[in-house]
C-alpha positions as CSV (number, residue, x, y, z in Angstrom):
1,M,73.2,255.7,186.9
2,D,71.1,257.3,183.8
3,N,72.9,258.1,180.4
4,N,73.3,261.8,181.2
5,E,75.6,261.1,183.9
6,I,77.6,258.5,182.1
7,L,78.2,261.0,179.2
8,K,79.0,263.4,182.3
9,K,81.6,260.9,183.8
10,A,82.9,260.2,180.2
11,R,84.1,263.7,179.1
12,D,86.6,263.8,181.9
13,I,88.3,260.3,181.0
14,K,92.0,260.5,179.8
15,L,92.3,256.9,180.4
16,L,90.6,253.6,179.4
17,A,91.6,250.7,180.9
18,C,90.3,246.8,181.1
19,D,90.4,243.6,182.1
20,V,91.0,241.1,178.8
21,D,89.4,237.7,179.0
22,G,85.9,238.0,179.8
23,V,85.8,241.7,178.0
24,L,88.2,241.6,175.1
25,T,87.3,238.1,174.6
26,R,84.5,235.5,175.6
27,G,86.8,234.5,178.0
28,E,87.3,230.9,176.3
29,I,91.1,229.9,176.1
30,I,92.3,227.1,173.8
31,I,95.7,225.9,175.1
32,F,97.9,223.7,172.5
33,N,100.3,220.7,173.8
34,N,103.1,223.3,173.7
35,G,101.3,226.2,176.1
36,E,100.7,228.1,173.4
37,E,97.5,230.3,174.0
38,V,95.0,231.6,171.7
39,K,92.4,233.9,172.2
40,I,89.3,235.0,169.9
41,W,89.5,238.9,169.9
42,N,86.3,240.7,168.2
43,V,87.4,243.3,165.4
44,K,84.8,245.5,166.8
45,D,86.7,246.3,169.6
46,G,90.2,246.4,167.6
47,M,88.1,249.0,165.1
48,G,87.2,251.3,168.2
49,Y,90.8,251.4,169.7
50,N,91.6,252.6,166.1
51,L,89.0,255.0,166.0
52,L,89.8,256.4,169.4
53,S,93.7,256.9,168.9
54,K,93.2,258.8,165.4
55,T,90.1,260.9,166.7
56,S,91.3,260.9,170.7
57,P,95.1,260.4,170.7
58,R,95.2,262.1,174.4
59,I,93.4,259.0,175.8
60,K,95.5,256.7,176.9
61,T,94.9,253.1,177.2
62,A,95.6,250.2,179.6
63,W,95.0,246.0,179.4
64,I,95.2,244.7,183.0
65,T,94.7,241.3,183.2
66,G,95.5,238.0,185.6
67,R,96.6,236.2,182.7
68,G,99.6,236.2,180.7
69,S,100.5,235.4,176.7
70,V,102.5,236.3,173.8
71,Q,99.4,236.8,172.1
72,L,98.4,239.8,174.3
73,E,101.6,241.0,173.7
74,T,101.3,240.8,169.9
75,R,97.6,241.9,170.0
76,A,98.3,244.7,172.0
77,A,101.3,246.1,169.9
78,E,99.0,245.4,166.9
79,I,96.1,248.2,168.2
80,K,98.9,250.5,169.9
81,I,98.0,249.8,173.7
82,D,100.0,251.9,175.9
83,Y,99.8,250.3,179.0
84,L,100.0,246.2,178.9
85,I,100.4,244.7,182.5
86,Q,100.1,241.0,182.8
87,N,99.6,238.2,185.5
88,C,98.7,241.1,187.6
89,M,95.8,240.1,190.4
90,S,96.0,243.3,192.1
91,K,94.4,245.6,189.4
92,K,93.6,248.3,191.4
93,E,97.6,248.7,192.4
94,A,98.6,248.2,189.0
95,L,95.9,251.3,188.1
96,G,97.2,253.4,190.4
97,R,100.5,253.2,189.6
98,I,99.6,253.8,185.6
99,A,97.6,257.1,186.9
100,E,100.4,258.3,189.0
101,K,102.6,258.0,185.8
102,E,100.1,259.8,183.4
103,N,99.6,262.2,186.5
104,L,95.7,261.4,186.3
105,D,93.1,261.0,189.3
106,L,91.1,258.1,189.4
107,S,87.8,260.0,188.1
108,Q,89.5,260.6,184.9
109,I,89.4,256.3,184.3
110,A,87.2,254.6,182.7
111,Y,87.7,250.7,183.6
112,I,85.9,247.5,182.1
113,G,86.0,243.9,184.3
114,D,83.6,241.2,184.7
115,D,85.1,238.9,187.9
116,I,85.6,239.6,191.4
117,V,89.5,240.7,190.9
118,D,88.0,243.5,189.0
119,V,85.3,245.0,191.3
120,P,88.4,246.9,193.7
121,V,88.9,249.0,190.1
122,L,85.2,249.1,189.3
123,K,84.4,250.9,192.2
124,S,87.6,253.5,192.6
125,V,87.1,254.8,189.1
126,G,85.3,257.5,187.6
127,L,83.9,255.7,185.1
128,S,83.2,251.8,185.0
129,S,81.2,249.0,183.2
130,C,81.0,245.3,182.8
131,P,79.6,242.8,180.2
132,S,76.0,241.7,180.7
133,D,77.5,238.1,181.3
134,A,80.2,239.7,184.2
135,C,79.3,238.0,187.7
136,A,76.8,239.7,190.0
137,D,79.7,241.2,192.0
138,A,81.1,243.2,189.2
139,K,77.9,244.2,187.8
140,E,76.5,245.8,191.6
141,A,80.2,247.6,191.3
142,A,79.8,248.6,188.1
143,S,78.6,252.1,186.9
144,F,76.3,250.7,184.1
145,V,75.9,246.9,182.9
146,S,76.5,246.9,179.0
147,A,74.0,245.0,176.7
148,L,76.5,243.2,175.1
149,N,78.7,240.2,176.7
150,G,82.3,240.0,176.9
151,G,84.0,239.6,173.4
152,D,81.0,241.5,171.4
153,G,82.4,244.8,171.4
154,V,81.8,245.7,174.9
155,V,85.3,248.0,174.7
156,R,84.0,249.4,171.7
157,E,80.7,250.4,173.3
158,M,82.5,252.5,176.1
159,I,84.8,253.9,173.4
160,E,82.0,255.4,171.6
161,I,79.9,256.5,174.8
162,I,83.5,258.3,175.4
163,M,83.6,259.8,172.0
164,K,80.1,261.0,171.9
165,A,80.5,262.8,175.4
166,L,83.4,265.0,173.9
167,G,81.7,265.8,170.9
168,E,84.1,263.5,168.3
169,W,81.6,260.7,167.3
170,K,80.5,263.2,164.5
171,K,84.3,263.2,163.1
172,V,84.4,259.9,162.9
173,L,81.2,259.3,161.1
174,E,82.0,262.3,158.7
175,R,85.3,259.9,157.9
176,Y,83.2,257.6,156.0
177,E,80.5,259.0,154.4
178,C,80.4,258.2,150.8
């Protein structure tokens, strides 16, 4: 898909959803003896969500992940993710429930995933992406493959694409001019 087509599809986005491990993180998980999990988050993605919520609050956000942890709940609440669905291996079904609740067509959803469990969603939404280190099946299913690896700001990249397509990126830049 070329850049013009990506921007055209991005104009219709009302929900940005993604996987967590391998997208928002590099897919590495530290598990302590007590079972607590630690994930390493990229601040660029956090800033992207912050910019999106301040500039385009009508765009909802969702994380749909096959794993679950208290850290995910904490991080999702901290950056105000609208929907957090954990321990989910049927991501297309989960996304369908969110779409129904928000009265959205799948064409109005952007999704970022990195592995085979994400492929059905990547194929079904209006705009899909995967990190450059995603599995081959995810790369084949996605609308475009990011130049970034998972955990290196791939979500921020999608947020910028959506905001630029909506003509809102200039507002963001103006806020930070000295």
